[in-house]
Backbone bond lengths (Angstrom), bond angles and torsions (degrees), N, CA, C in turn:
res aa  C-N    CA-C-N  psi(-1)  N-CA   C-N-CA  omega(-1)  CA-C   N-CA-C  phi
1 M - - - 1.466 - - 1.522 111.85 -
2 A 1.337 116.02 -37.76 1.465 119.97 -179.48 1.524 110.47 -63.47
3 I 1.347 116.34 -40.39 1.463 120.00 178.78 1.525 110.38 -64.88
4 T 1.342 116.05 -42.65 1.465 120.06 178.17 1.518 111.70 -61.33
5 S 1.330 116.44 -42.33 1.468 120.38 178.95 1.521 111.07 -62.49
6 R 1.340 116.45 -40.37 1.466 119.22 179.42 1.526 111.23 -67.50
7 L 1.339 116.25 -39.03 1.457 119.46 178.40 1.525 111.48 -64.24
8 I 1.343 115.83 -41.96 1.464 119.56 178.31 1.522 110.85 -63.91
9 A 1.339 116.19 -41.74 1.466 120.34 178.70 1.524 110.67 -62.91
10 K 1.341 116.68 -42.55 1.462 120.67 177.96 1.521 111.11 -63.04
11 F 1.341 115.56 -44.30 1.460 119.38 179.53 1.521 110.96 -60.86
12 N 1.331 116.78 -46.24 1.462 120.28 179.08 1.525 111.58 -59.66
13 S 1.337 115.68 -38.78 1.459 119.76 179.59 1.521 111.17 -65.11
14 Y 1.335 115.77 -47.79 1.467 119.56 179.09 1.524 111.23 -65.84
15 Y 1.345 116.51 -38.59 1.460 120.24 -178.84 1.525 110.74 -65.65
16 A 1.323 116.86 -39.86 1.463 120.16 179.52 1.518 111.15 -64.49
17 D 1.338 116.10 -33.05 1.467 120.72 -178.06 1.525 111.57 -83.32
18 K 1.338 116.54 -50.23 1.463 121.53 -177.20 1.530 108.95 -139.38
19 P 1.322 116.84 81.79 1.482 119.71 -173.19 1.520 114.00 -62.56
20 V 1.334 117.05 -45.69 1.463 119.33 -175.39 1.531 110.82 -66.40
21 L 1.325 117.28 -46.75 1.459 120.51 -179.86 1.523 111.25 -62.75
22 T 1.317 117.28 -38.72 1.467 121.08 178.14 1.519 110.95 -61.82
23 I 1.330 116.47 -43.78 1.466 120.58 178.91 1.526 110.45 -66.49
24 M 1.325 117.39 -38.88 1.463 121.18 -179.21 1.533 110.88 -62.00
25 I 1.329 116.23 -46.61 1.465 120.06 -179.74 1.525 110.79 -66.56
26 T 1.338 116.17 -42.21 1.463 120.27 179.01 1.521 111.66 -60.10
27 N 1.335 116.54 -46.07 1.455 119.93 -179.47 1.526 112.14 -66.68
28 A 1.323 117.06 -36.42 1.459 120.00 178.18 1.527 110.76 -62.86
29 V 1.332 116.46 -44.03 1.464 120.35 179.72 1.529 110.58 -64.73
30 L 1.326 117.17 -45.12 1.467 120.36 -179.20 1.526 111.58 -66.57
31 G 1.327 116.84 -36.15 1.462 119.86 175.64 1.516 111.52 -64.39
32 G 1.331 116.57 -38.59 1.456 120.30 176.51 1.515 112.22 -64.73
33 I 1.330 116.32 -40.86 1.469 120.26 177.42 1.528 110.23 -61.75
34 A 1.326 115.95 -43.93 1.465 120.41 -177.50 1.523 111.19 -62.89
35 D 1.325 117.57 -45.42 1.467 118.86 -178.74 1.521 111.25 -69.97
36 T 1.328 117.82 -33.08 1.467 120.31 175.26 1.521 110.35 -61.22
37 V 1.330 116.45 -43.52 1.463 120.51 176.64 1.527 110.24 -61.73
38 A 1.334 116.67 -43.50 1.463 120.50 -178.89 1.520 111.14 -62.72
39 Q 1.331 116.94 -44.36 1.467 119.57 179.62 1.524 111.31 -65.99
40 T 1.323 116.73 -37.18 1.464 120.49 177.94 1.521 110.66 -64.09
41 L 1.333 116.77 -43.29 1.463 120.38 177.77 1.526 110.99 -62.63
42 T 1.339 116.81 -40.70 1.459 120.37 178.55 1.520 111.09 -62.50
43 A 1.334 117.10 -45.07 1.466 121.09 179.43 1.528 110.79 -62.85
44 F 1.332 115.93 -41.45 1.472 119.95 179.42 1.521 110.90 -64.34
45 R 1.333 115.72 -41.74 1.462 120.11 -179.75 1.518 110.97 -64.51
46 Q 1.322 117.10 -41.59 1.461 120.42 179.17 1.524 111.49 -69.89
47 K 1.321 116.89 -32.13 1.469 119.92 175.97 1.522 110.27 -64.27
48 Q 1.342 116.30 -40.37 1.458 119.65 177.58 1.525 111.08 -62.74
49 L 1.336 116.39 -41.47 1.460 119.93 177.70 1.520 110.76 -62.14
50 R 1.318 116.53 -41.71 1.458 120.36 179.62 1.523 111.04 -65.35
51 D 1.336 116.83 -41.10 1.466 120.60 -178.93 1.521 111.89 -64.65
52 H 1.336 116.87 -27.29 1.465 120.44 -179.59 1.521 112.00 -90.77
53 S 1.310 117.03 1.83 1.459 121.03 -178.97 1.518 109.16 -106.48
54 G 1.333 116.10 81.68 1.456 120.08 -176.78 1.510 112.70 -63.52
55 K 1.318 117.00 -37.56 1.447 120.30 -178.97 1.509 110.79 -63.20
56 D 1.319 116.04 -42.48 1.460 120.52 -178.88 1.522 110.27 -64.75
57 D 1.348 117.12 -39.75 1.458 120.32 178.29 1.520 110.66 -63.55
58 F 1.356 116.20 -39.20 1.459 119.27 179.51 1.514 111.15 -63.06
59 V 1.341 116.86 -42.62 1.459 121.01 177.76 1.520 110.55 -62.29
60 S 1.331 116.91 -40.76 1.459 120.72 179.71 1.521 110.75 -60.94
61 I 1.351 116.98 -43.45 1.463 121.16 -179.92 1.524 109.95 -63.35
62 E 1.347 116.46 -42.98 1.456 119.94 -179.75 1.522 111.41 -62.52
63 I 1.315 116.91 -41.06 1.463 120.51 179.38 1.519 110.46 -64.28
64 Q 1.335 115.80 -41.64 1.465 119.35 178.40 1.525 111.00 -61.25
65 E 1.359 117.31 -43.50 1.456 120.83 -179.07 1.517 111.04 -65.32
66 M 1.316 117.24 -41.63 1.463 120.71 179.53 1.514 110.96 -66.40
67 D 1.353 116.04 -34.22 1.456 119.75 178.37 1.523 110.38 -66.97
68 K 1.352 116.02 -38.59 1.461 119.10 178.41 1.523 111.32 -62.29
69 R 1.342 117.88 -33.12 1.449 121.42 -179.95 1.521 112.30 -83.63
70 G 1.342 115.96 -0.34 1.461 119.24 175.49 1.505 114.55 75.97
71 L 1.335 117.76 25.78 1.459 120.31 -177.93 1.520 112.64 -80.85
72 F 1.333 115.96 -17.87 1.462 119.91 179.64 1.519 109.06 -117.56
73 P 1.329 118.49 129.57 1.475 119.52 169.58 1.516 108.88 -65.86
74 A 1.324 116.36 153.14 1.469 120.45 -178.46 1.514 111.78 -58.95
75 S 1.334 116.96 -33.38 1.462 120.09 -177.40 1.518 112.58 -71.35
76 E 1.375 117.23 -16.71 1.452 119.90 -177.19 1.514 113.65 -105.54
77 L 1.332 116.43 2.62 1.460 119.36 -179.75 1.517 110.40 -67.40
78 I 1.314 117.13 144.36 1.469 122.75 178.74 1.510 108.15 -112.86
79 P 1.332 118.07 160.15 1.469 119.69 176.96 1.514 110.93 -56.47
80 L 1.336 116.47 144.16 1.452 121.37 -177.16 1.514 112.31 -67.72
81 S 1.317 117.92 -32.06 1.459 119.94 -177.10 1.504 110.11 -159.34
82 K 1.320 115.19 136.56 1.459 119.32 175.51 1.518 111.75 -74.14
83 N 1.314 115.93 -15.80 1.461 119.62 -176.83 1.522 113.19 -95.28
84 L 1.338 117.33 4.26 1.450 118.66 177.09 1.524 109.89 -62.65
85 P 1.332 118.80 138.35 1.467 119.68 179.37 1.517 110.76 -63.69
86 P 1.319 117.44 142.34 1.459 119.71 -178.94 1.518 111.06 -70.51
87 P 1.337 117.21 154.80 1.463 118.89 174.53 1.522 110.21 -66.36
88 F 1.320 115.17 158.89 1.463 119.30 -179.17 1.526 109.36 -61.46
89 D 1.325 115.52 129.84 1.467 122.21 -175.20 1.528 109.44 -94.62
90 F 1.331 115.89 95.77 1.461 120.13 -179.09 1.527 111.88 -71.23
91 E 1.329 117.24 -28.27 1.468 119.42 177.12 1.522 110.17 -66.37
92 R 1.321 116.11 -41.67 1.469 119.81 177.05 1.523 110.44 -63.51
93 L 1.338 116.98 -42.69 1.465 121.22 176.31 1.521 110.60 -57.20
94 T 1.332 116.31 -43.53 1.467 120.90 179.68 1.517 111.30 -63.45
95 R 1.330 116.79 -38.47 1.476 119.82 179.04 1.525 110.98 -63.04
96 F 1.321 117.44 -42.60 1.462 120.00 179.87 1.526 111.27 -67.09
97 M 1.324 116.91 -40.46 1.462 119.56 178.23 1.525 110.53 -66.36
98 A 1.325 116.54 -39.30 1.464 120.26 179.17 1.522 111.17 -64.95
99 Y 1.345 116.60 -40.56 1.459 119.17 178.97 1.526 110.90 -63.03
100 G 1.337 116.74 -46.35 1.462 119.67 177.97 1.515 112.25 -60.33
101 F 1.331 115.99 -39.39 1.467 121.18 -179.54 1.528 110.84 -66.37
102 L 1.332 116.96 -47.15 1.458 120.99 -173.83 1.528 112.72 -76.56
103 M 1.323 116.78 -28.12 1.466 120.13 -178.16 1.528 112.14 -80.86
104 S 1.318 117.53 -16.92 1.464 120.84 -174.65 1.533 114.43 -60.55
105 P 1.346 120.03 -43.56 1.469 118.45 178.35 1.528 112.96 -59.29
106 V 1.337 116.61 -36.24 1.468 120.21 177.55 1.519 110.04 -65.81
107 Q 1.348 116.09 -44.23 1.463 119.90 178.02 1.529 111.09 -61.54
108 Y 1.313 115.96 -41.37 1.469 120.33 -179.15 1.537 110.41 -61.11
109 K 1.326 115.85 -46.53 1.466 119.74 179.04 1.526 110.81 -63.58
110 W 1.326 116.57 -39.71 1.467 120.56 -178.40 1.517 111.49 -65.39
111 Y 1.326 116.35 -46.65 1.465 119.54 -179.57 1.525 111.37 -66.71
112 S 1.303 117.09 -34.63 1.465 120.25 176.22 1.529 110.61 -65.43
113 F 1.353 115.89 -39.77 1.464 120.86 176.91 1.525 110.83 -62.12
114 L 1.334 117.22 -45.76 1.467 120.48 179.38 1.526 110.92 -63.28
115 N 1.326 116.14 -38.67 1.461 120.18 -179.53 1.522 111.70 -65.04
116 R 1.333 116.20 -38.55 1.472 120.25 178.77 1.523 111.61 -74.80
117 S 1.319 116.37 -39.34 1.466 120.43 -173.84 1.522 112.49 -75.15
118 F 1.315 116.74 -33.79 1.463 120.85 -177.10 1.530 109.47 -130.47
119 P 1.324 116.36 72.75 1.474 119.23 -177.25 1.527 111.87 -66.32
120 I 1.309 115.33 139.07 1.461 121.71 178.64 1.527 108.83 -100.74
121 T 1.315 116.05 125.28 1.458 121.66 -179.97 1.526 109.66 -122.56
122 K 1.323 115.93 173.89 1.465 119.84 177.21 1.514 111.13 -65.64
123 Q 1.330 115.82 -32.01 1.461 119.36 -179.56 1.532 112.10 -79.22
124 S 1.319 116.26 -31.14 1.463 120.58 -176.66 1.526 108.81 -137.78
125 G 1.331 115.82 107.56 1.449 119.80 -177.83 1.517 114.02 -123.10
126 T 1.319 116.81 -45.81 1.458 120.43 -173.23 1.526 112.54 -69.47
127 A 1.336 116.95 -45.56 1.468 120.62 -177.15 1.533 111.96 -62.40
128 P 1.347 119.17 -48.38 1.472 118.57 177.03 1.526 112.41 -61.48
129 A 1.333 117.25 -37.05 1.466 120.26 179.00 1.526 110.79 -63.17
130 L 1.331 116.49 -41.79 1.457 120.08 178.66 1.531 111.17 -65.64
131 K 1.330 116.65 -37.38 1.468 119.93 177.22 1.527 110.66 -65.19
132 R 1.330 116.84 -39.83 1.466 120.27 177.09 1.523 110.70 -61.28
133 V 1.332 115.59 -44.59 1.465 119.90 -179.45 1.523 110.40 -62.44
134 A 1.338 116.53 -43.52 1.459 120.25 -179.82 1.524 111.00 -61.09
135 F 1.332 116.52 -47.32 1.467 120.02 178.86 1.525 110.35 -62.86
136 D 1.323 116.28 -43.31 1.455 120.45 -176.60 1.525 111.64 -63.94
137 Q 1.323 116.89 -44.70 1.453 120.29 -174.77 1.527 113.15 -79.41
138 L 1.318 117.33 -32.05 1.457 119.95 -177.87 1.517 113.33 -87.40
139 M 1.341 116.91 -21.69 1.457 119.72 -177.94 1.530 112.51 -113.35
140 F 1.327 116.19 -55.43 1.460 118.69 -172.19 1.527 112.59 -77.75
141 A 1.327 117.52 -40.34 1.467 120.21 -175.21 1.533 112.96 -60.74
142 P 1.340 119.98 -48.38 1.468 118.56 178.85 1.527 112.63 -62.65
143 I 1.337 116.29 -38.49 1.469 119.50 179.24 1.523 110.25 -69.50
144 G 1.337 116.58 -40.91 1.458 119.79 179.76 1.518 112.38 -61.87
145 L 1.329 117.04 -42.52 1.463 119.90 177.43 1.527 111.33 -64.38
146 A 1.333 116.12 -40.22 1.461 119.54 177.45 1.524 110.78 -61.55
147 C 1.328 116.55 -42.44 1.471 120.33 177.67 1.526 111.08 -62.72
148 F 1.338 116.23 -40.43 1.469 120.10 -178.59 1.524 110.92 -61.73
149 F 1.323 117.28 -54.07 1.460 119.59 -176.10 1.529 111.72 -67.48
150 T 1.336 116.88 -34.43 1.463 119.33 176.88 1.522 110.70 -66.45
151 F 1.334 116.99 -47.29 1.467 121.12 -179.65 1.526 111.04 -59.64
152 M 1.339 116.46 -47.88 1.459 120.02 -177.08 1.522 111.61 -63.95
153 T 1.321 116.69 -42.33 1.465 119.49 -178.26 1.523 111.13 -66.60
154 V 1.319 117.07 -44.23 1.464 120.47 179.28 1.531 110.64 -66.34
155 A 1.330 117.01 -41.12 1.468 120.74 178.98 1.525 111.57 -64.73
156 E 1.326 117.34 -27.33 1.462 121.40 176.62 1.520 112.23 -80.66
157 G 1.328 116.74 -3.65 1.458 120.47 179.11 1.510 114.53 99.35
158 G 1.321 117.53 6.44 1.460 120.93 -179.68 1.521 111.90 -80.46
159 G 1.309 114.96 155.13 1.456 121.29 178.79 1.514 111.88 -105.84
160 R 1.317 115.28 -158.42 1.469 120.59 -176.50 1.525 111.72 -61.47
161 R 1.327 117.27 -40.80 1.465 120.01 -179.68 1.529 111.15 -65.61
162 A 1.324 116.07 -39.97 1.470 119.50 179.41 1.523 110.56 -64.97
163 V 1.329 116.88 -39.63 1.463 120.57 176.89 1.522 109.90 -62.69
164 G 1.332 116.54 -43.72 1.460 120.50 178.62 1.521 112.31 -60.53
165 R 1.330 116.70 -42.94 1.466 120.08 178.41 1.521 111.01 -64.72
166 K 1.325 115.77 -39.71 1.467 119.52 179.44 1.529 110.39 -60.74
167 F 1.323 116.63 -45.27 1.461 120.04 179.62 1.523 110.61 -64.82
168 Q 1.313 116.60 -40.48 1.462 120.68 -178.55 1.521 111.38 -64.76
169 D 1.332 117.21 -36.48 1.460 121.18 -172.74 1.525 113.63 -88.15
170 V 1.343 117.81 -39.47 1.470 118.16 -167.81 1.527 115.07 -127.36
171 Y 1.331 119.04 -11.81 1.465 118.95 -173.34 1.529 112.08 -64.80
172 L 1.326 117.72 -51.98 1.471 119.99 -176.57 1.531 112.47 -64.90
173 P 1.350 119.69 -43.73 1.474 118.02 175.13 1.529 112.76 -59.56
174 A 1.333 117.12 -38.64 1.466 119.59 178.73 1.521 111.06 -67.70
175 L 1.335 117.19 -37.77 1.466 120.34 178.76 1.523 110.90 -66.21
176 K 1.327 117.40 -39.66 1.468 120.75 176.76 1.530 110.40 -62.99
177 A 1.335 116.63 -42.36 1.461 119.93 178.01 1.527 110.66 -64.02
178 N 1.324 116.45 -36.27 1.462 121.19 176.72 1.525 110.91 -59.20
179 F 1.329 116.83 -45.27 1.467 120.65 -178.37 1.522 112.29 -68.74
180 M 1.322 117.71 -20.41 1.457 120.73 177.61 1.530 112.15 -80.59
181 L 1.331 116.69 -27.12 1.465 120.61 -174.98 1.522 113.68 -101.47
182 W 1.334 116.28 -51.64 1.453 119.66 -161.80 1.518 116.88 -77.35
183 P 1.327 121.82 -29.02 1.472 117.89 177.27 1.519 113.05 -56.17
184 A 1.332 117.59 -45.55 1.470 119.90 179.61 1.522 111.43 -65.19
185 V 1.347 115.90 -40.96 1.470 120.00 179.11 1.527 110.34 -62.87
186 Q 1.317 116.43 -42.52 1.457 120.01 -175.58 1.529 112.19 -73.19
187 I 1.304 118.05 -30.71 1.469 119.03 174.51 1.528 109.63 -60.98
188 L 1.326 116.01 -47.37 1.468 120.18 176.24 1.519 110.86 -61.65
189 N 1.310 116.46 -42.03 1.455 121.20 -177.70 1.524 111.62 -62.21
190 F 1.326 116.70 -51.12 1.464 120.56 -176.14 1.523 112.43 -73.48
191 R 1.318 116.16 -28.24 1.471 119.26 -175.24 1.519 112.80 -84.87
192 V 1.335 117.63 -30.98 1.463 120.93 -169.55 1.529 113.29 -118.45
193 I 1.337 117.82 -39.61 1.462 121.75 -169.41 1.533 110.58 -80.61
194 P 1.344 118.77 132.79 1.467 120.83 175.13 1.527 111.39 -60.98
195 L 1.316 116.61 155.02 1.461 121.98 -173.23 1.526 112.30 -55.03
196 Q 1.346 118.02 -44.70 1.460 119.69 -174.79 1.525 112.92 -67.11
197 F 1.357 115.72 -18.90 1.466 119.16 -179.83 1.522 112.57 -101.97
198 Q 1.327 118.30 -0.64 1.457 119.24 -174.15 1.528 112.17 -67.07
199 I 1.329 117.53 -45.71 1.465 119.16 178.29 1.527 111.32 -67.61
200 P 1.353 119.54 -46.05 1.476 118.14 175.48 1.532 112.89 -59.47
201 F 1.337 116.94 -37.16 1.465 119.30 177.88 1.522 110.41 -62.97
202 V 1.329 116.18 -47.03 1.465 120.50 177.96 1.529 110.43 -61.23
203 S 1.329 116.52 -40.37 1.464 119.79 -179.45 1.522 111.73 -68.05
204 T 1.341 116.81 -33.93 1.460 120.03 178.91 1.527 110.62 -69.63
205 V 1.341 116.43 -48.75 1.464 119.65 173.85 1.534 108.96 -61.30
206 G 1.321 114.26 -34.18 1.463 120.34 -178.10 1.510 114.47 -68.83
207 I 1.350 118.47 -8.40 1.466 118.89 174.44 1.526 108.93 -57.60
208 A 1.340 116.26 -48.58 1.469 119.80 178.39 1.526 110.39 -63.74
209 W 1.332 117.33 -39.98 1.463 121.22 179.61 1.520 110.63 -65.84
210 T 1.331 117.18 -41.30 1.454 120.45 179.81 1.520 111.14 -68.86
211 V 1.340 116.94 -33.44 1.466 119.85 172.84 1.522 109.27 -58.94
212 F 1.333 116.00 -45.08 1.466 120.47 178.08 1.524 110.84 -60.87
213 L 1.334 117.44 -46.24 1.468 120.76 179.62 1.528 111.12 -63.98
214 S 1.333 115.65 -40.44 1.457 119.66 -179.98 1.521 111.15 -62.46
215 L 1.342 115.68 -45.90 1.461 119.53 178.27 1.530 111.24 -65.54
216 T 1.343 115.87 -38.05 1.471 119.37 178.63 1.515 110.69 -65.62
217 N 1.322 116.52 -44.79 1.451 121.69 -178.90 1.528 111.01 -63.53
218 S 1.345 116.91 -44.41 1.456 120.47 -177.98 1.522 111.37 -73.62
219 A 1.347 117.43 -32.09 1.460 119.89 178.22 1.520 110.84 -64.51
220 D 1.329 116.78 -34.67 1.457 120.42 178.81 1.516 111.06 -68.00
221 E 1.358 116.59 -26.85 1.458 119.77 179.97 1.517 111.92 -76.57
222 A 1.352 115.77 -25.83 1.467 119.72 -173.72 1.539 111.65 -68.88
C-alpha cells in the first residue's frame, strides 16, 4: 500500500506539472505491457499447438538427425516446424507504445471536453455520467478504433488496400466487442474516478482490451 500511495503521489505531482506528457508516457507504458501480454499468449498458444502435433515433432527430430550427419547443406535447410512460436516482435511492441503515446493528447482533450460539457455535481451525477458515456461510445469509440487499425496497418507498411481489408475483416467485430465492454467501464470511470485518473484508469482496464486488439490485429495478418 505504501508503494501504491507513493506512486499515486508521484503521478499527481507530474500530472499537475505536465498533464499531457504524463498521460502520454503512462499510456505508452501500458500499451507496451498489453502487447507483451498479447505476444506471450500467442507464443503459449502456438506452443500448445506444437506440443499436440506429434507428427510435426517427429519430422523435426528427423531433420535434426539428418543435419547432424551432414546430409543437408546449410543453404538448403528448412525451418524445423511451422508451429514454432515466433520470436518476440519488438517492432510490434514499439508500434503499440507509439500509438498509446501519440493518441494520448487527443484523449486528454476529449476527456476535458466531456468534463466541461457534462459536469458532475453532488446534486446531479448519474445523468451527466450517462451523457458522457453516450457521447464517448457513439462518437469517440468508432473514430478511435478507426485510428487504431489505420495507424497499425500503415506502421506495418500497408497501404490503402491493406487498410481497407483490415476494416472489412476486423473493424465491425472489434466495435461490437467495444460496445459490450466499455459502456459499463465508462459509467464507473465518469461517475467515480477523479479527472486526472480517468485516462490512466481507462488505460489500465484497457490492458485487457489492447490485448484483444493486438490479438485481433495480428490474427488478421496471419
